[in-house]
DRENFIBA-961545 format. One line per 2 residues: number of its first residue (from 0); their letters; for each residue x negated, y negated, z of C-alpha. Coordinates in nm, 2 decimals. Layout:
<nodes>
NUM) a) X/Y/Z ~ ... .
</nodes>
This chain:
<nodes>
0) mp) 1.43/-0.12/0.03 ~ 1.30/0.24/-0.04 .
2) tr) 1.32/0.49/0.24 ~ 0.98/0.65/0.16 .
4) af) 0.65/0.49/0.07 ~ 0.43/0.72/-0.14 .
6) fl) 0.17/0.47/-0.22 ~ -0.03/0.66/-0.47 .
8) rq) 0.27/0.70/-0.69 ~ 0.46/0.38/-0.61 .
10) pp) 0.24/0.11/-0.46 ~ 0.50/-0.17/-0.48 .
12) af) 0.74/0.03/-0.26 ~ 0.47/0.10/-0.01 .
14) vm) 0.36/-0.26/0.00 ~ 0.71/-0.38/0.07 .
16) rg) 0.74/-0.13/0.36 ~ 0.40/-0.26/0.50 .
18) ll) 0.53/-0.62/0.44 ~ 0.84/-0.54/0.65 .
20) ll) 0.63/-0.40/0.93 ~ 0.41/-0.70/0.95 .
22) tl) 0.70/-0.94/0.92 ~ 0.87/-0.77/1.22 .
24) la) 0.54/-0.77/1.41 ~ 0.45/-1.13/1.36 .
26) as) 0.77/-1.32/1.28 ~ 0.84/-1.63/1.50 .
28) aa) 1.15/-1.85/1.49 ~ 0.95/-2.16/1.41 .
30) ha) 0.81/-2.01/1.09 ~ 1.09/-1.78/0.99 .
32) da) 1.22/-2.00/0.71 ~ 0.89/-2.01/0.53 .
34) yt) 0.84/-1.64/0.57 ~ 1.20/-1.56/0.47 .
36) dv) 1.16/-1.78/0.16 ~ 0.84/-1.61/0.05 .
38) nr) 0.98/-1.26/0.12 ~ 1.29/-1.34/-0.08 .
40) li) 1.08/-1.46/-0.37 ~ 0.86/-1.14/-0.35 .
42) sa) 1.17/-0.92/-0.34 ~ 1.31/-1.11/-0.65 .
44) rq) 0.97/-1.05/-0.82 ~ 0.92/-1.42/-0.86 .
46) fp) 0.55/-1.40/-0.78 ~ 0.43/-1.74/-0.91 .
48) ea) 0.69/-1.92/-0.70 ~ 0.61/-1.70/-0.40 .
50) la) 0.24/-1.77/-0.44 ~ 0.30/-2.14/-0.47 .
52) sa) 0.51/-2.14/-0.15 ~ 0.26/-1.93/0.04 .
54) dk) -0.03/-2.15/-0.07 ~ 0.17/-2.46/0.03 .
56) yl) 0.23/-2.32/0.38 ~ -0.13/-2.20/0.42 .
58) ag) -0.26/-2.55/0.33 ~ -0.13/-2.66/0.67 .
60) kp) -0.19/-2.33/0.86 ~ -0.48/-2.16/0.69 .
62) rd) -0.54/-1.89/0.96 ~ -0.17/-1.77/0.97 .
64) pq) -0.21/-1.39/0.94 ~ 0.14/-1.32/0.83 .
66) mr) 0.14/-1.57/0.54 ~ -0.21/-1.46/0.44 .
68) fl) -0.07/-1.10/0.44 ~ 0.22/-1.21/0.22 .
70) kg) -0.03/-1.38/-0.01 ~ -0.23/-1.05/-0.03 .
72) vi) 0.09/-0.87/-0.12 ~ 0.16/-1.12/-0.40 .
74) qg) -0.20/-1.08/-0.53 ~ -0.17/-0.71/-0.53 .
76) et) 0.17/-0.71/-0.71 ~ 0.03/-0.94/-0.98 .
78) ak) -0.27/-0.72/-1.05 ~ -0.52/-0.95/-0.88 .
80) tg) -0.66/-0.66/-0.70 ~ -1.00/-0.81/-0.63 .
82) ea) -0.84/-1.12/-0.47 ~ -0.60/-0.90/-0.27 .
84) ie) -0.88/-0.69/-0.14 ~ -1.06/-1.01/-0.04 .
86) tf) -0.75/-1.15/0.13 ~ -0.68/-0.83/0.33 .
88) tq) -1.05/-0.79/0.42 ~ -1.06/-1.14/0.56 .
90) it) -0.75/-1.07/0.76 ~ -0.91/-0.76/0.91 .
92) ad) -1.22/-0.97/1.00 ~ -1.01/-1.24/1.16 .
94) yp) -0.75/-1.01/1.32 ~ -0.91/-0.67/1.36 .
96) el) -0.63/-0.55/1.59 ~ -0.37/-0.55/1.31 .
98) pe) -0.33/-0.21/1.14 ~ -0.12/-0.33/0.84 .
100) py) -0.40/-0.51/0.65 ~ -0.61/-0.19/0.66 .
102) nn) -0.32/0.01/0.53 ~ -0.27/-0.23/0.24 .
104) la) -0.65/-0.23/0.17 ~ -0.61/0.15/0.14 .
106) vl) -0.34/0.11/-0.12 ~ -0.56/-0.12/-0.33 .
108) ya) -0.86/0.11/-0.30 ~ -0.65/0.41/-0.39 .
110) sq) -0.52/0.22/-0.70 ~ -0.88/0.20/-0.81 .
112) sq) -0.95/0.57/-0.73 ~ -1.18/0.46/-0.44 .
114) fd) -1.04/0.73/-0.22 ~ -1.33/0.74/0.03 .
116) ka) -1.27/0.37/0.10 ~ -0.90/0.42/0.12 .
118) re) -0.95/0.70/0.37 ~ -1.17/0.48/0.59 .
120) sl) -0.92/0.20/0.59 ~ -0.63/0.44/0.68 .
122) em) -0.84/0.60/0.96 ~ -0.89/0.25/1.10 .
124) ai) -0.52/0.17/1.08 ~ -0.44/0.49/1.26 .
126) rl) -0.70/0.42/1.53 ~ -0.54/0.09/1.59 .
128) np) -0.19/0.23/1.59 ~ -0.17/0.61/1.63 .
130) ry) 0.21/0.60/1.57 ~ 0.18/0.43/1.24 .
132) av) 0.37/0.68/1.03 ~ 0.32/0.52/0.69 .
134) ah) -0.06/0.52/0.74 ~ -0.05/0.89/0.84 .
136) en) 0.15/0.97/0.53 ~ -0.08/0.76/0.31 .
138) lg) -0.38/0.94/0.46 ~ -0.23/1.27/0.36 .
140) dv) -0.19/1.14/0.01 ~ -0.55/1.03/0.00 .
142) ya) -0.66/1.37/0.13 ~ -0.46/1.54/-0.15 .
144) rl) -0.63/1.32/-0.41 ~ -0.97/1.40/-0.26 .
146) as) -0.89/1.77/-0.27 ~ -0.78/1.75/-0.63 .
148) qs) -1.11/1.58/-0.72 ~ -1.30/1.85/-0.54 .
150) yt) -1.11/2.14/-0.70 ~ -1.15/1.98/-1.04 .
152) ra) -1.52/1.95/-0.99 ~ -1.54/2.31/-0.87 .
154) lq) -1.36/2.43/-1.18 ~ -1.61/2.24/-1.40 .
156) ln) -1.89/2.41/-1.22 ~ -1.73/2.76/-1.21 .
158) ag) -1.45/2.79/-1.48 ~ -1.42/3.16/-1.41 .
160) np) -1.30/3.12/-1.05 ~ -0.93/3.24/-1.05 .
162) sl) -0.84/3.08/-0.72 ~ -0.89/2.72/-0.84 .
164) mp) -0.61/2.69/-1.10 ~ -0.32/2.77/-0.85 .
166) kl) -0.46/2.52/-0.61 ~ -0.49/2.25/-0.88 .
168) am) -0.14/2.33/-1.00 ~ 0.00/2.30/-0.65 .
170) ls) -0.17/1.96/-0.60 ~ -0.06/1.84/-0.94 .
172) ql) 0.30/1.92/-0.85 ~ 0.25/1.75/-0.51 .
174) la) 0.10/1.44/-0.66 ~ 0.34/1.41/-0.95 .
176) pp) 0.59/1.12/-0.94 ~ 0.93/1.25/-0.81 .
178) ak) 1.19/1.30/-1.08 ~ 1.47/1.05/-1.06 .
180) aa) 1.81/1.21/-0.99 ~ 2.05/1.18/-1.28 .
182) tp) 2.34/0.95/-1.21 ~ 2.67/1.14/-1.25 .
184) ak) 2.90/1.01/-1.53 ~ 3.21/0.82/-1.41 .
186) ap) 3.54/0.98/-1.49 ~ 3.74/0.78/-1.75 .
</nodes>
């Protein structure tokens, strides 16, 4: 499991962290096996099997927020963004006290460059849980994307402004995917 969730660059890593938070929040002994199985399938990237297992479980317990959350994760991971947004939106309507679905909605909105909607979702997640560190980090990422958009527009309107290029360069560096560390060669 990654130690950092920078959702605008690596949505799957972030989603798995959000998945872990909700699993810890809502897990119960009676349902642990079904959740564990679906989580294992998601981790193994066996999404069709995970979705089938989640759907089977939800046929008997259609309002279960944790399994619905897992289903939304699967939908997001399989590029069914519209369905995932619908799933997480319905969870927020049924369980408005849970911050994690708002956080995952923000990830999906950001993946579609809908940064204002992402910001609104993250602000709601933070209102519900002011100590939700991942949501705070993701909100910072969204603000950086919004700043980049504003500076780019300002540059289009006033190409001669010398203060814009350094700001855009700094944001580009901040938003660029991190370089992977080279693995040292093993001695023979």
